[in-house]
BANU-698283 format. One record per residue: residue in three letters; residue number from 1; x negated, y, z negated of N, C-alpha, C, O in turn; chain. Coordinates in nm, 4 decimals, padded with zeros to 6 digits. Atoms other than C-alpha are relative to their C-alpha. Example, Ala and Ser with C-alpha at 12.3 -4.5 7.8 and 13.67 -1.06 7.14 Angstrom:
% BANU-698283
ATOM res n nx ny nz cax cay caz cx cy cz ox oy oz chain
ATOM Ala 1 -00.0890 -00.1190 00.0000 -01.2300 -00.4500 -00.7800 -00.0900 00.1200 00.0000 -00.1936 00.1181 -00.0665 A
ATOM Ser 2 00.0820 -00.1190 00.0060 -01.3670 -00.1060 -00.7140 00.0770 00.1090 -00.0730 00.0261 00.2198 -00.0899 A
//
This chain:
% BANU-698283
ATOM res n nx ny nz cax cay caz cx cy cz ox oy oz chain
ATOM Met 1 -00.0899 00.0376 -00.1766 00.8895 02.8346 -01.9684 -00.1134 00.0598 00.0168 -00.1843 00.1506 -00.0266 A
ATOM Pro 2 00.0448 -00.0317 -00.1216 00.7422 02.7941 -01.7046 -00.0349 00.1655 00.0821 00.0805 00.1921 00.1157 A
ATOM Gly 3 -00.0306 00.0029 -00.0663 00.6302 03.1091 -01.4935 -00.0036 -00.0367 00.1315 -00.0171 -00.1587 00.1401 A
ATOM Val 4 -00.1111 -00.0303 -00.1060 00.7477 03.1876 -01.0906 -00.0732 -00.1244 00.0780 -00.0373 -00.2337 00.1216 A
ATOM Glu 5 00.1232 00.0964 -00.0423 00.4127 03.0523 -00.9767 -00.0370 -00.0743 -00.0164 -00.1180 -00.1263 00.0603 A
ATOM Glu 6 00.0757 00.1219 00.0676 00.3375 02.8053 -01.1724 00.1602 -00.1112 00.0562 00.1830 -00.2133 00.1212 A
ATOM Val 7 -00.1483 00.1458 -00.0846 00.6905 02.6111 -01.0778 -00.0357 -00.0278 00.1118 -00.0330 -00.1483 00.1370 A
ATOM Lys 8 00.0070 00.0359 -00.0900 00.5796 02.6835 -00.7138 -00.1072 -00.1332 -00.0081 -00.0946 -00.2467 00.0380 A
ATOM Leu 9 00.1589 00.1059 00.0316 00.2065 02.5049 -00.8291 00.0634 -00.0877 00.0155 00.0670 -00.1345 00.1293 A
ATOM His 10 -00.1668 00.1037 00.0574 00.5053 02.2591 -00.9636 -00.0105 -00.1500 00.1756 -00.0587 -00.2595 00.2045 A
ATOM Ile 11 -00.0582 00.0027 -00.1329 00.6421 02.2243 -00.5944 -00.0473 -00.1241 00.0432 -00.0331 -00.2464 00.0420 A
ATOM Ala 12 00.1280 00.0198 -00.0896 00.3719 02.2244 -00.4037 -00.0414 -00.1365 -00.0490 -00.0413 -00.2283 00.0330 A
ATOM Ala 13 00.1508 00.1482 00.0454 00.1548 01.9234 -00.5864 00.1710 -00.1606 00.0183 00.1639 -00.2727 00.0686 A
ATOM Ser 14 -00.1146 00.0243 -00.0291 00.5295 01.7907 -00.5879 00.0540 -00.1330 00.1730 00.0716 -00.2495 00.2084 A
ATOM Val 15 -00.0158 00.0645 -00.1555 00.5997 01.7163 -00.2230 -00.0968 00.0323 00.0891 -00.0751 00.0414 00.2099 A
ATOM Asp 16 00.0745 00.0894 -00.1018 00.2710 01.6862 -00.1084 -00.0362 -00.1608 -00.0597 -00.0579 -00.2597 00.0103 A
ATOM Asp 17 -00.0056 00.1868 00.1139 00.2409 01.3431 -00.3766 00.1405 -00.0103 00.0794 00.1396 -00.1332 00.0857 A
ATOM Ala 18 -00.1520 00.0925 -00.0906 00.6048 01.2617 -00.1676 -00.1223 -00.0137 00.1010 -00.2121 -00.0939 00.0753 A
ATOM Glu 19 00.0564 -00.0139 -00.1341 00.4234 01.3248 00.1600 -00.1032 -00.1202 00.0192 -00.1379 -00.1799 00.1210 A
ATOM His 20 00.1850 00.0843 -00.0181 00.0929 01.1039 00.0442 00.1539 -00.1711 00.0290 00.1722 -00.2541 00.1181 A
ATOM Ala 21 -00.1103 00.1528 00.0036 00.4262 00.8124 -00.0664 00.0183 -00.0012 00.1793 -00.0450 -00.0917 00.2337 A
ATOM Val 22 -00.0658 00.0410 -00.0356 00.5968 00.8695 00.2486 -00.1432 -00.0555 00.1277 -00.1565 -00.1779 00.1270 A
ATOM Val 23 00.1492 00.1064 -00.0009 00.2489 00.7500 00.4335 -00.0455 -00.0919 00.0400 -00.0812 -00.1511 00.1418 A
ATOM Gly 24 -00.0081 00.1781 00.0476 00.2224 00.4754 00.2680 00.1067 00.0172 -00.0091 00.1401 00.1357 -00.0079 A
ATOM Met 25 -00.1279 00.0500 -00.0991 00.5351 00.3685 00.3484 00.0741 -00.0341 00.0526 00.1703 -00.1073 00.0294 A
ATOM Arg 26 00.0723 00.0300 -00.1680 00.4732 00.3934 00.7114 -00.0954 -00.1516 00.0096 -00.0455 -00.2485 00.0668 A
ATOM Ala 27 00.0409 00.0296 00.0290 00.2209 00.2052 00.6411 00.0827 -00.1605 -00.0678 00.0287 -00.2711 -00.0685 A
ATOM Val 28 -00.0197 00.1478 00.0386 00.3872 -00.0883 00.5112 00.1256 -00.0228 00.0415 00.1718 -00.1343 00.0176 A
ATOM Val 29 -00.1517 00.0442 -00.1438 00.7268 -00.0817 00.7494 -00.0921 -00.0490 00.1170 -00.0776 -00.1625 00.1627 A
ATOM Glu 30 00.0806 00.1252 -00.0692 00.4241 -00.1373 01.0017 -00.0014 -00.1831 -00.0378 00.0500 -00.2779 00.0215 A
ATOM Arg 31 00.0445 00.1500 00.0527 00.2906 -00.4617 00.7804 00.1713 -00.0684 00.0237 00.1819 -00.1848 00.0621 A
ATOM Leu 32 -00.0998 00.0229 00.1071 00.6533 -00.4910 00.6773 00.0284 -00.0976 00.2122 00.0110 -00.2191 00.2218 A
ATOM Glu 33 -00.0384 00.0279 -00.1364 00.7422 -00.5697 01.0961 -00.1234 -00.0745 00.1188 -00.1004 -00.1328 00.2247 A
ATOM Glu 34 00.0978 00.1294 -00.0605 00.3911 -00.7445 01.2096 00.0835 -00.1357 -00.0888 00.1468 -00.2302 -00.0417 A
ATOM Thr 35 -00.0953 00.1638 00.1066 00.5477 -01.0177 00.9071 00.0745 -00.0417 00.1458 00.0307 -00.1243 00.2258 A
ATOM Leu 36 -00.0987 00.0832 -00.0163 00.8379 -01.0685 01.0818 -00.0738 -00.0552 00.1549 -00.0798 -00.1701 00.1987 A
ATOM Asn 37 00.0167 00.1004 -00.1225 00.6918 -01.0849 01.4247 -00.1109 -00.1470 -00.0044 -00.0884 -00.2481 00.0621 A
ATOM Arg 38 00.0414 00.1015 00.0397 00.4648 -01.3227 01.3227 00.0476 -00.1214 -00.0731 -00.0121 -00.2281 -00.0594 A
ATOM Leu 39 -00.0954 00.0857 00.0693 00.7221 -01.5173 01.0964 00.0672 -00.0534 00.1016 00.1149 -00.1663 00.1131 A
ATOM Arg 40 -00.1332 00.0981 -00.1964 00.9222 -01.5552 01.4855 -00.0495 -00.0638 00.0766 -00.0049 -00.1586 00.1412 A
ATOM Val 41 -00.0184 00.1165 -00.1305 00.6801 -01.6343 01.6912 -00.0965 -00.1322 -00.1182 -00.1335 -00.2491 -00.1077 A
ATOM Ala 42 00.0754 00.1879 00.1452 00.5067 -01.9231 01.3976 00.0596 -00.0821 -00.0144 00.0020 -00.1903 -00.0265 A
ATOM Thr 43 -00.0734 00.0789 00.0309 00.8693 -02.0774 01.3416 00.0733 00.0219 00.1619 00.1598 -00.0657 00.1614 A
ATOM Ala 44 -00.0552 00.0550 -00.0826 01.0051 -02.0521 01.6971 00.1118 -00.1145 00.0353 00.0625 -00.2243 00.0610 A
ATOM Gly 45 00.0035 00.1699 -00.1062 01.2658 -02.3274 01.8443 00.0336 -00.0780 -00.2058 00.0720 -00.1940 -00.2203 A
ATOM Ser 46 -00.0362 00.1153 00.0796 01.3115 -02.4325 01.4435 00.1611 00.0868 -00.1416 00.1942 00.1890 -00.2017 A
ATOM Val 47 -00.1176 -00.0013 00.1037 01.6275 -02.4842 01.2245 00.0601 00.0114 -00.1589 00.1693 00.0090 -00.2155 A
ATOM His 48 00.0764 00.0412 00.1482 01.4855 -02.5018 00.8875 00.1446 00.1822 -00.1010 00.1696 00.2937 -00.0552 A
ATOM Pro 49 -00.0454 -00.0873 00.0657 01.6994 -02.2659 00.6537 -00.0223 00.0671 -00.0911 00.0552 00.1436 -00.1486 A
ATOM Arg 50 00.0570 -00.0892 00.0979 01.4366 -02.1466 00.4272 -00.1137 00.0851 00.1241 -00.2186 00.1242 00.0728 A
ATOM Val 51 00.0554 -00.0544 -00.0765 01.2830 -01.9787 00.7797 00.1016 00.1129 00.0239 00.0779 00.2325 00.0405 A
ATOM Ala 52 -00.0827 -00.1194 -00.0152 01.5883 -01.8115 00.8170 00.0136 00.1664 -00.1397 00.0655 00.2778 -00.1479 A
ATOM Asp 53 -00.0574 -00.0392 00.1827 01.5620 -01.7109 00.4061 -00.0917 00.0992 00.0148 -00.0659 00.2171 -00.0096 A
ATOM Ala 54 00.1288 -00.1082 -00.0064 01.1778 -01.5651 00.4868 00.0433 00.1299 00.0744 00.0464 00.2417 00.0230 A
ATOM Ile 55 -00.0079 -00.1065 -00.1272 01.2694 -01.3666 00.8459 00.1152 00.0852 -00.0834 00.1151 00.1993 -00.0373 A
ATOM Gly 56 -00.0821 -00.1599 00.0331 01.5972 -01.1388 00.5892 -00.0888 -00.0307 -00.0908 -00.2013 00.0187 -00.0831 A
ATOM His 57 00.1638 -00.1213 00.1125 01.3765 -01.1304 00.2890 -00.0175 00.1217 00.0455 00.0486 00.2251 00.0364 A
ATOM Val 58 00.0372 -00.0753 -00.0464 01.1613 -00.9786 00.4626 00.0516 00.1233 00.0895 -00.0186 00.2222 00.1108 A
ATOM Glu 59 -00.0813 -00.0996 -00.0601 01.4111 -00.7706 00.6571 00.0289 00.1050 -00.0528 -00.0007 00.2241 -00.0436 A
ATOM Gln 60 -00.0002 -00.1581 00.0745 01.5530 -00.6215 00.4276 -00.0627 00.0397 -00.1085 -00.0140 00.0951 -00.2070 A
ATOM Ala 61 00.1441 -00.0575 00.1316 01.2189 -00.5588 00.2114 -00.0272 00.1220 00.1399 -00.0596 00.2234 00.0781 A
ATOM Lys 62 00.0151 -00.0363 -00.0936 01.1753 -00.3735 00.5587 00.1051 00.0857 00.0031 00.0692 00.1892 00.0591 A
ATOM Gln 63 -00.1075 -00.0528 00.0221 01.5217 -00.2296 00.4992 00.0007 00.1701 -00.1333 00.0397 00.2826 -00.1644 A
ATOM Lys 64 -00.0549 -00.0603 00.1770 01.5132 -00.0956 00.1698 -00.1481 00.1573 00.0307 -00.1493 00.2802 00.0379 A
ATOM Val 65 00.1323 -00.1208 -00.0323 01.1399 00.0736 00.2403 00.0392 00.1632 00.1101 00.0055 00.2794 00.0874 A
ATOM Glu 66 00.0253 -00.1302 -00.0643 01.2511 00.2983 00.5554 00.1198 00.0288 -00.1148 00.1111 00.1473 -00.1470 A
ATOM Glu 67 -00.1015 -00.0986 00.1031 01.5621 00.3704 00.2774 -00.0392 00.1048 -00.0715 -00.0065 00.2221 -00.0894 A
ATOM Ala 68 00.0643 -00.0924 00.1323 01.3649 00.4778 00.0316 -00.1294 00.1228 00.0845 -00.1717 00.2187 00.0200 A
ATOM Gln 69 00.0487 -00.0831 -00.0534 01.1487 00.6619 00.2902 00.1027 00.1841 00.0645 00.0902 00.3062 00.0545 A
ATOM Thr 70 -00.1335 -00.1017 -00.0043 01.4904 00.8289 00.4301 -00.0148 00.1620 -00.1346 -00.0029 00.2841 -00.1242 A
ATOM Leu 71 -00.1165 -00.0711 00.1646 01.5688 00.9887 00.0464 -00.1572 00.0166 -00.0417 -00.1874 00.1006 -00.1265 A
ATOM Thr 72 00.1376 -00.1603 00.0390 01.1760 01.0843 00.0267 -00.0020 00.1191 00.0773 -00.0152 00.2341 00.0354 A
ATOM Leu 73 -00.0417 -00.0880 -00.0733 01.2298 01.2535 00.2919 00.0725 00.1398 -00.0947 00.0533 00.2275 -00.1789 A
ATOM Ala 74 -00.1805 -00.1280 00.1226 01.5491 01.4761 00.1394 -00.0736 00.0553 -00.0822 -00.0923 00.1770 -00.0836 A
ATOM Gly 75 00.0470 00.0203 00.1651 01.4001 01.4667 -00.1513 -00.1522 00.1801 00.0151 -00.1325 00.2853 -00.0458 A
ATOM Ile 76 00.0566 -00.0278 -00.0251 01.0611 01.6489 -00.0155 00.1030 00.1308 00.1078 00.0735 00.2457 00.0747 A
ATOM Gln 77 -00.0164 -00.0984 00.0014 01.2857 01.8710 00.2030 00.1273 00.1080 -00.0886 00.1299 00.2281 -00.0620 A
ATOM Ala 78 -00.0688 -00.0272 00.1829 01.5393 01.9712 -00.1286 -00.1211 00.0920 -00.0206 -00.1439 00.1993 00.0354 A
ATOM Ala 79 00.1522 -00.0643 00.0126 01.2013 02.0702 -00.2434 -00.0975 00.1379 00.0722 -00.1248 00.2528 00.0375 A
ATOM Gln 80 00.0188 -00.2115 -00.0147 01.0543 02.3309 -00.0381 00.0708 00.0890 00.0565 00.0194 00.1893 00.1059 A
ATOM Ser 81 -00.1340 -00.0711 -00.0363 01.3992 02.4658 00.0560 00.0112 00.0879 -00.1760 00.0231 00.2046 -00.2133 A
ATOM Tyr 82 -00.0074 -00.1462 00.1797 01.4072 02.5798 -00.3602 -00.1405 00.0783 -00.0399 -00.1466 00.1823 -00.1056 A
ATOM His 83 00.1150 -00.0556 -00.0107 01.0356 02.6364 -00.3321 -00.0480 00.1413 00.1120 -00.1569 00.1962 00.1285 A
ATOM Ala 84 00.0221 -00.1339 -00.1050 01.0968 02.9350 -00.0551 00.1046 00.0630 -00.0687 00.1312 00.1726 -00.0192 A
ATOM Val 85 -00.1348 -00.1586 -00.0017 01.4135 03.1220 -00.2311 -00.0261 00.0411 -00.1619 00.0071 00.1435 -00.2216 A
ATOM Ile 86 00.0647 -00.1112 00.1774 01.2396 03.1373 -00.6251 -00.1404 00.0155 00.0625 -00.2288 00.0758 00.0016 A
//
């Protein structure tokens, strides 16, 4: 069984990894926002169902990434809290 210091080191490394993942997710959200803006500009006035599908799918993807960000941040907070009490 690992000692407390080793556990703390692994928790800190996990938090660092998760923080890097959040940064990556922020970049993904920004790219998806750019994608949505371009799609909306390029398809302005179109009523084709594929346009609505494209925009809807990208919006859903953006929402899921934002949800993943929120969950990851909650995980970071919980891990940091645990790290502080051990």
